N, C-alpha and C positions, 0 to 999 in steps of 0.2 A: 577337157571339162572339169573343173574342180567339185568336188561333190557339194551338193546343195545345203544349204541348212533346212532343220525341220520346218514344216510349212509353221505360219503363225496359229492356226487352230489348235497343234499338236504340239505347243509353248505349254510354260508350268504355270499359269494362272489357272486357278481353278474353277473360276465364271470368266469366261471369252466374252469380248463386247464388238460392237461390229456396228456401222451406218447401213443402213438400207435403205435403197429410192433415189437416189442423190442425182440419179439421170433423169428422172422423170418430174415434168412439171408438176408441184405440188408437193413432191416425196409422194407420202400414205396421205396428206390431209386433204379433205376435200372443203375450201374453205374460201372463204372471197376476200379475208384481210386481208389489205394491201403488202403486208410484207410477206405475204405466203413465197415459197420458193419457186426460185423463176427456171432452175436447171440450166443456166446458160453453159458454157464449157468454164469459163473462166469460176463459176459459183463452185463445180464438181472439183476444179482445181484445190478450192478453197477449203471447201469440205472437207476432202479427201487427206489433204494437206493437213489441216488440224489432226486427223486423227490418227494419221500416221506419227505425228511430232508426239502425240498421248501414249503412242503405244496400244490404241486398238487394235484388236486383230485382224479383222477385217473386214472391205468395203464389197456391199453385192447388191447390184443392180436388179430391177425391176425389167421384165420381156413386156412391152406394150408398143401394141403397132395401131392404136385406136383409142378415142377417148368416153369421156363418158356423156358429153351434152353439158347442159346445164347453162351456167354463166360462165365456166372456166373450162368446157369442155377437157379436165383433169386429165392430165397422162400422154396426152397424144402427143404434145412435144415433148420427145424422149430419146436418148442416145442409143443408137444400137450396141451392145453388151461385149461384144467381141474388140470393135475397135474402140470402144470405151475402155476396155481394162488395158488394152494395149498402148495406147497415152497414158494412162494414168500410173502403167508400170515403170515407164518413163520418168516418170514425175515423183517418183516416191519409192522409198526405201527399203521398209520394212514390216509391210502392211500386205495381208493375203488380199487380192483381187478377185474376184470370181465373175464367171460369166452367166448368165441365166439366159438359157435356151431353150425354144421352142420345140421338142424332138422332131413332129412331124412337117416342121417349116426348114430344116438344115438339115442338109445331107450327110452320115456321120463321116465321109473322107475328108468331106469338106470341115464339117466340125474338128477332126483330129488335126488337120494340120492349122485350122488357126489356135487351137487352145495348144498346142505345140508352142507356136509363133508367141505367144502369151508370156507361154512358162519360160521359156528361153529370154525374153528382155525382161521378164521381172527377177528371173536368178532362181525360180521355183516357188515364184510365189503365186502363181494362178489356182483357180478352184472352177471348177464347173455344178451349176445349178441346174439341174434336169429338171424341164416342165414338160409335162406334156400336153398343156394349153384347157383351155373352160370356155373361153369366149368365141360363140360360132360367128360373130359378126366380123372379127378379125380374123378369122380361118379365112372366112369367104373371100377377104382381099387377094388372098394366094391362091384361089381355086381349089382350095381343101375345107375338107368335112371331117368333124372330129371322130377319131377312130374310137370304133366298139369296143377294141382290146387296147387301149394306150399304151400300158403299161408291158403287155406285150409286145409290140413294136421298139418301148423303149429300152427293154432289155435285149433286143437283139442289137438294137443302136449303141448301146455301151460297150456290148460284148464286142463289135466291130472296131470302135477307136480300141478297147484295150488289147487286142490281137495287132492292129496296125502298128501300135507300140512295140511288141513285144516279137514279131515276126521278122527274122531275119531274111526270108525270101517274099515274095508275093503268094499273093492267096485270094482261093475263091472262096465265097462265103453264100449259102443256100439256105436262103431260112425262109418263115414267113410273110416276111415286109420285105427283104432285102435279098434281092439275087445278083451280087455281085463276082466281076472275073477279075482278078490279078491286082487285088488292093496290096497297096502299099502305101505308106506315108513318113518320109523323112522330112526334118528330123523326128527322133521320137521325145517326147514332152522330158523335162528337166528329172522332174517327180516320177520316181517308179514305184508300182508298175504304170501309174498314170496320176495326173493331178488331183486332188481331194475334189469328193462329189459329197453333193446336198441335194434333198429333194424337200419340197413340203406337201405334205399331206396329211388328211385328218382321218379318210377312212382307210378300209384294208385292204385294197389292192396296192394304193400307194406306200402303205407301210409295209406291206409286203416286199414291194419292189424295193425299197428303201434297206429292209433287211438283206438284199440279196447285192444290192451293186454300190449303195453309198456309205459313205463314212458319219454322214450327219444326217438326222431327220429335221425338220421344223415342224412344229405344231402347235397350234394355238391352244388357247383355254379360257372360259370363261371366267373361272375364279381361281385363283391362285392354289386354294387347297384341291383342285381338282389335279392338278399337273401332275403329280404321283400315278396316279394311272395310267397317265400317257405314257411317262418315261415306263412303267412296270411291262406295259406292252410292248412298248420299242424292245428292251432288254431280252424279253422273250420272244419275240420273233427271230431277230436276230441271232440268240443263242442256239435256237434250233436248226440254224444253218452254218453254224461255227464261226460266227462275225461276233464283233461287238462295234453298234452304233450308237454314235453319240447324239442326245437332243436337245434343238433349241427352241428360242422360240421368238417372236418378235412383239415388240414395245413401243407406243408411243410416249413421247417424252414432255411434260412440262414440268421444268423443273426453275423454281422462286428463290427466293430469300424466304419470304411464308408461304404459307399453307394456304390463308387468304388470296394471297396475289396469284397463285398457280391456278387455283379455281376458278378464280374469275376468269384468265385466261383462259382456260378450257373450257368454259362455257361463250364465252365470247365466239373463238374460233371454231367451235364445235358444234355450236347450237344456234346462238345469234346470228351468225354472219356465216353460218354452212352454205355451201353450195347446194340448196334443199334439193333441185331436181338433178342434177348430179348422183347425190344421196341415192336417192330413187334408183336411178337407172344403175349405179353400182349395186346396189344391195337386190334388187330384182334377178339382175342377170348371175351375181353369184347364189343365190338360195335355188334358182332353177339348175344351171350348168357347174357350180363347182362344189367338190364337196371339199373345202379347205376349213369349214368352222362347224361349230355344233349349231343343230337346227334353231333349238331356243335363242340363240347370241341375235339371229335378227329378229327376233321381238322383242326382246331385251334390252336392247345396249344402240340402239341409233346412234345414240352418241357419237359409239364407240367406232362409227363405219365413218363417220363422217372426219373424226379425231386422228383416224390412222388405219382403216381398211378393215374396222373387225379385230383388231390385235387389242391387246390387255395394255391399260392408260398407268403410266406411272409419274402421276401427277401429285407436285408438293416440294417440300423443301429437301436441299440433298440430304438429311440426317432421314426423311420420309422414303425416300427413296431408297436410300440403301436399306433399309427395312424391308420394302418389298423385295429387292435382289435377292438377300438372303435367306428371306422365304420362297422364294422360286428356285433359288439354289440347293435348298433343302428338301426339294420335291425332287431333287436328280435332276435337275437341267446343267447343262455345260457352259451355257450362254446365252446370248440375247442378241439379236440386231435391232437395233435403234433407228425410231425416227423423229422429226423436228418437223413446227411449221417452217423454221429456218435455219436451217442446220449451221449455216456461216454465224449467224448472232447467238443461238443457243449454243451448241457446242464447247465452244470456248469454255463457258461459266459451269459447263457440266463436267468437262474435263478437271478444272482449277478445283471444284469442291466436292463433285461425288468421287471420284477416282483416291484420292487419299484415304475417304473414309471407306471404300470398298477395302483398301489395303489394310487399316486398322480391324475390319469385322474379317480377317481371313479368305476374302474372295480372289485377291489378287497380289502378288506377291513384289508386283511393280505400276 
């Protein structure tokens, strides 16, 4: 087998970019506007193809099994992420392709085989987003409950995958959560010792897990100036265990020729024509069960939850957006996953106008 290229997230650009949640109806936007993202398979081929040709580093799916009600029942239509990544691996050339996996719902031996399959199809471009889950209504569909020690299970889960790739002989595994006999998984992944891993976490347990087991952490912030604290916290946690973990964030984007046009559209889709019942349901469940956001964000930034699941808004002209991206990079962030109301309509303008400005600003070499 030829030696694989470095994974795109290990490439030369100072600030990496990806598209997030194209596999799900609505993306991250909870809106009723007629141009909202429908996430058909052809839509995914189009959006990820645009990102691939433009040189963006990754495509990251969301793992969803149930919608959030309202008029749109947003995100109930979504593609399962192993098969989504496998299909896109055969249709793309350079972009990194992640799978987002709810640990308690997918057995590690199955995950090892499926992940390695995508890594081979893609020539070493696979990545794994390790999610412990937060929505009890989704887990109930599987007859499962949320773990009291979710990250304890996740630690065993990824350890089993790594051992399966690295062991030349079948092995037994006796842990708190898994008791396995004669484990073997061939082929191993193209990437060694395993494909790149990420975890999204705001609270201490998730960050401690990321420090030990992940290459990248995704973290949100309410204000860009708050970002440096999250990066410093993660650097300290990973240094304690002798590792380095890159920190990424998530942003929803409205990029237009004028600031007025961008702000007017943001107001239209995320306030005037938001799916308000779905926003209420999503915010209530996130606030009760997920440790993914600053608690004040739920009270202060309702528009951000309709606009992009509580992520930071990049709203304005190409120049204004690059100014914000420079500020984010200066906080120590290695990159961002981006969402749009309609990726196929809006991503070409972003790539054509924003990427050259990022290169001029020293954020990207290409």
